[in-house]
N, C-alpha and C positions, 0 to 999 in steps of 0.2 A: 761478225762475219763468219761465224761457225768454225773458227780455226784458232790457232795459237799465234803469238808473236814473240819475238826475241829482239832485244836491243843490247848491243855491246858498245861500250865507249871507253876511251881513255881519259879519266878525269884529270883536271889541272887544278893548280892552286887558286886560279881565278874563278873556278866553278863553285858557286855557293849553294846550289840546289842539291838537296840530299837525294839519294836514290829513291826513297819512298815518295818524296814530292815529285820527282821526275816521273815516276810510274803513274801517279795520280793524274798528272797533266797529260801524259801520253794516252791514258784511258779516256780522258775527256775529249781529246782530239779524235780518237777512233769512234767514240759514241756519237760525235757530231757527224762524222762521215756516214755512220749507220743511219742516223736520223734523216739524212738527206737522200741516201741512195740505196737503202735496203728494201728489196721487194718483199721481205718477210715481215716488215713492220707495217701495221695498218695505218699509222699516222706519219709515215715518212713522206718526204717531198715526192719521191718517185711514185709511191702508191697513190697519192692525190692526183698526180698527172695522169697516171694510167686509168684511174677511175673516172676521170673527166671525159665526157664525150663532146666537149665544146671544141670548136676549131678557132676560138679566140686566143690571142696570146696569153700564155700561162706564166706568171712571174715565178722565177726560180732563184735560188741563192747564187752568189758569185762562183762558189766551188762547183755546184751542180752544173752551171752553165759552162764552166771550164772543161769538165769531164765530157759533157755532151759535145762541145766543140772539138775536142781531141778525137772523140769517137767518130764524128762526121768527117774529120780529116782523114782518118784511116779507112773509113768507108770509101771515100773518093779514091784514095791511093791504091786500095786493093780491089777496086771495081766491084764493091759490094760483098767481098768475101768476109769482111767484118761489118756487122750491121746490128745495132742495138735494138732495132725493131723486130728482131727474131722472136721475141717473147711468145707470141701465139703458137709458133711452131714447137717451142719447148714443151708446152702443155700437151700438144697433139701427140708428141712422141714419148710422153711420160717423164720428161726431165724438168718439169716446172717445180716451183717451190711447193713443198708439202706433199709432192707425189712420191710414191715408193720407188725402190730400185729394182722391183721385180721385172723379169723379162716379159715384154709384151707378148700376149698370146697370138697376136696377128699385127701386120702392118696397117697403118691407116690407109684408107682407100685413096686412089689418085684424086678423086673428087674432093675428099676432105683436105688433102694436101693443097690442092689448088685453091680451095675456099680460104684456108688460113693464109696462104701465100699472098692472096690478094690484099691483105692488110699489112704486108711486110714491105719495107723499102725505105732506106734512109732518105730518099728524095721526098718522102712524105713529112719530113721534119724541117722546120726553119727556126733558126736561133738568131735573135737580134736583141742587143741591150738587155741581157739577162731575162729575156722572155722567149719561151719555147712554144712553138705553134705546130700543131698536127693538122695536115690537110685532110686526113681521113679520121673521122671521129673514133674509129675502132683500133687505131694504132696504139700499141702498148710497148714500152721499152724495158730493157733489162740491161743494167750496167755491171752485172757480175763479172764480165770479162775484162773490165777496165777499172772498176772502183777499188778493188783490192790494191792494185798498183798505185792508185791515187792515195790510198790510205798510207802506204809506205812513204810516198813523197811528202804527205802532210806531217807525219811524225819526223821525217828527216828534216823538213824545213823548220820545225819547232826546235829540234836539237841544234840545228845550224844557227838559229837565232841566239842561242846561248854561247856561241863561239866555240863549240866543240869541234875540234879539228880532225879527230880520228874516231870513226863510228861505223857500225853496221846495223841496219834496220831490216828485219825480216818478218813478213806476215804470210803465213801459209805457203812458204816456199818462194815468195817474191822478195827480192833483196835490193837494197841500195846502200852503197858504201861511200866512205870518204876517208882518205888518209891511209894509215897502216894499223895493223893489229898490235897487241901488246909485245909481240916479238919483233916489232918494227919491220914487219914484212907485209906484202899485199894481203888483203883479205882473201881467203880461200873459200870459194863457193862450190859445194858439192852438187852434182847432178845425178840423181839416181836413175838406174836403167829400168826400162819397163819390164815387168815380170808378171805375166798373166797366170803363171802356174803357182802351186803351193810351195815350190822349191825356192825358198827365200835365198837371195844372194846370187841367183842364176843370171840376173840381168847385167847390163853394162854399168860401169861406174866411171864417172868423169869429174874433173874439177877444172874450174877456171879461176884465174887470179885477177882481182880487181882492186884498184886504188881509187877509182872514181867512177861513178855511174851505177847502173842498175842491171839486174838480170831477172828474167821471169821465164817460167816454164809452163807450158800447157801440154797435157797428155790425155790419151783416152784409156789408159790402163787402170784408172781408178773408178771410172764411171762409164760402163759400156754394157751392151747385152750381146748375146751370141745365139744365133738361130741356124741350125743345120751346119754348124762348124764355121759359120761366117760371123766375123766380129763387126758390130755396128757401134760407132762412136756416139757419145753424148753431145759431141760438137755438131751442130746442125749447119748445113750449108744454106745460108739465107737466100742464095740465088736459085736453088732448086727445091728447097723445102724438105730435103731428105738428109739423113746423117752423112757427114763427109766421109768419103772413101778414097783416101789419097795415099794410103800406106804409111802416113806419118803417125807414129806412135807417141812421139814426144818432140816438142819444139821448144828450144831455149833461145831467147833473144837477149842480147846485151844492148843497152841504149843509154843515153845521158840521163833519162829519168825513168821511173818505174811505171808511170801511167802509160807511156808509149810502149815500153817493153811488154807490158801485160797485154795490151791490145794486139800488138803485132804477133805475139806468140800464138794467140788464138787464131788470128788470120792465117798463119802459116799452116795450121792444122787443116784448114779448108783449102788453101791454095795448092798445097803439095810441093814436092821437091823442086821441080823445074821453075814453075811460075813464081814460087815463093823466094827462091834464092836469087832469081833474076831481079826481083824487086829490091831485096836486101842489098845487093851489090850497087844499087843506084842511090842508096841513102847514106849520107855521111854520118859517121858515128854509130852506125847500127851494124851488128853482126848476128849470125844465127848458127845454131847447131841442131841438126835434125837426126833423130833415130827413126829409121824406116823399118817397117815390118815386111818381111818377105814370106817365106813359107812358115807355117805355124811353128812358133817357138824360135824362129830365126830372125835376126835383125842385122842391119848394116847402118852405117852413119855417114853423113855428109855435113860439110860446114861451108860457110862463106869464107872468102879469101883472107879476111882479116881476123877471123875468130881465133882467139888464143885459148886453147883448151887442151887438156892432157889427161891421161890416165894416172891415177895416184901411184 
């Protein structure tokens, strides 16, 4: 997944698996997620689906089908702000796999955007009985905005099968926890503030405490480009074909599982403050914290009514 992971747990006398054996099993779980959902692997399930131009049902693994089902759920709920068929637009804007991070010399033309957008739309996908069908042969999907969260859940489920009652699983900043830490306190999850300058430590710093559930953060402060003083996010709005411009620099979501938290955090980057928080308030068990960009170098924050967050 191009990132690191950390697992913390409180061992018990009944746990007979050694840390080395545990790590080996965790690695195998993540390798399998990669084999299914990585657009960087030529022999992954997702690459095979993307390379196929058939509109016949395409058999996929149970895990792959689950992730696509959750993605389509969030597409419907966000009215297309989250959409895994955004893949062609990522390439158009220079954010596709293998593309450099250099600032584009010019924007794509409106006709290019329109052409690529014609092959985008979650309505072009149908999932039934672990078979995925594209109604447009040129549809290609990208699960990067949800698969990392699923990876967290997959590791979490494995550890839970060993009856580990107190643990924290983190992959690239996406986290799921259960129980309490070694101090017998809730797990403390840090949220870094966006800082686009070289003055490290200038951004906000926040923490939330979790005893159960997941937290995921999406932000544009690690991958963006700037032209004439205006910042353009790597997060593409699938509804327009252009980079999202909502003032949301960072979106953190807490939810019962990390798959859903990961997807919704990305969606909030596209939806923005008002539309995003209105949706969050309607969903049981889900909360959000947004850091919003105002004038250059200035930020403010907003949160949903039930979000438990504080400055350390």
